[in-house]
Steps between C-alpha positions, in 0.01 A plus 500: 500500500213274388573220257437610140313182411221480756173335395157653553444278804836590651432869447149468640645339812733799542227758438246341736761499779500880503219623726393789281167559670407854398568640846863382468791611285552315172864608464650158574298343219584788265869463585480130422339567162749778425795271579347221293466729198846649558638148468388516139636849445155661526477828690191580703349837569349537848224745584465536878208623704533817709630305801763307305368176653337371182586502133377420152742333260516563126739319270539464124620196306591543133525803271423846637222610270124554479256215463597272786288289732471564875457197727353644819459350845468623857731379776279557805258250650206517738536412871471149640388632841217294647503249215520127568787373284598134492861590412730798547360758254849632424650161419405356161333164554455253215214254535396304195451744215454800728751752635388657826615831647399862535522667162530184292189598303491872574744550340852375563437202274491733200803697619700179546410374152603832346835500681566139397459610137777760519782274371277388212417858410871583498584202283283626216519808279202697626359739241340711774576520871341305782449723803455366853290714736475380860306728735423544870173561687260375235295323765424824684376700203751474214710765670852415394448467127422873470871568542583271209291684242759767405763227461287285271364751249834647390543646149701256291431218748122496520354146511220400267331280760490403867411153626404501868543146631227491765344155552246445222564129430675629185176643365530835321329776698398810309333692780474543872301732723635826631499569871462808715527471879403759758534573870215689666533685831171605656549763774212515746436668836541312827225503762374280782287229346205612715518828305547336162296761305746768616790318337587399145542125480790437261419130471139566404595749229769264374237226489268716294777560249580128494134419432512751213802312360317169534192636324720642225660158452158337471383754240811444289461123519139535383524779243859462381700573299595135455786318331429128476868408448548553876396238754345791692374693198455841660670756718506409869496725807632349821556620859789310657596645840344717771616629838319738733392587850667466839233378741129419488389793716686759289359637175790418264705791375687315225437223253736394220414255227643393165322418180587429140344461163630271226366634176461374146610712207146616421466657847630850572679474837506874550123518463466238773737689728315827438166340585632367832663830593180688413291280730742558788524873431138584417299250707703398805726796578216759538327280759829467691573872478158580637631372835870595469697671224813312614363174364542370148589222260837475327531259207860430396596324178768254610575313180404532135587195289387525138336211325610328182294487183679369191332459161482126444623556144805697616838380377621423852199276567553303180873478575457365854225258396750351253758467778245332727367289211146598595220673311294601803520809715332625815479778757566478874359689797830518689732793435850488355775737391390456138262796513783728605732385221224551246348825624797677657784380275278459191634152424264222381478248782343164573504271804611140459684284749525161670297384796144559611371811675285257701817406690622855559493649852392170657675269745684219321530708184632288216579491130474186291805374313304493175452874535874550539553286190240699306664829597843376394359392163332843468834674559675268255252603232551864593873457447443344161274789397750772593810341351666596172398282209 
């Protein structure tokens, strides 16, 4: 069983050593955290995925009542495949004031700091509970946290706020963009390339739809809506992958591509989706069907991750600004689980955590020691705020 007095750095070393790349199981890390908490007499509730190979963890410290604070972090990390690391990405490496390793910034640094605070939380008389929520598969679309929602918003135990500890350099984030991602399968009709007009070229029709997406992105960038708190102040539309065709002298039968849009709160994502589907249905499909009725375009919604939009005067924003000892706030383009906590569980949520998103997903990912220190001080102030007077 883990030692009950591990520091943030010692815990971060343990957490980084677990290769929790999203394609892998996270159960070894979850078991470690569960054993660590059990050493303090804290029970953990596990919520597994359908395969049983992954799990969320939810634990409560303090009184069992409404009004608590959720400290939320994801346990999975992005792959290191093809990246040029100077050190082993799954061995914490300390160089100067930087700690290198996969997940140090995104976001095992926050998880380690939270776990290191457990004995301090237990040593004080908490007036409301502190809940720990550690999820799986955030990096592939915030998939795992969905299973946590029914376990968080429980009558008599409903938290008043969630703090998602994604890397924000301890700045308070009140909003992030929502994201919808899609997979498109264009079904054409094969023919010899010398008889190209007799076939339906799936790649060409896919390309026409992709150009429509690109033109739509340009119109949104020009006409808006805009939100200047974002570094990219408008909704974006992006095509990321494409596969099609078998050989140059064959009119391609199939083409599959993926696209996404990351939308600001002022943009209706369903209206965007409807516009894209209408173009495929009303403009492209009739031309394809004129040659063969077996052709078509299927657009599948793969992931729907809601955005976050908190009133800057909301109690949770003021509360977390006090903990961070900052008066500023911002919005970020990258997605987090905060939108799900706020929209699906109806709990006020902000994002605030150690490390810089500029380091996330890169080779030689690191977190600076001053960020660890700032997070520990943040959690100390949280403890003071939720203790009995």
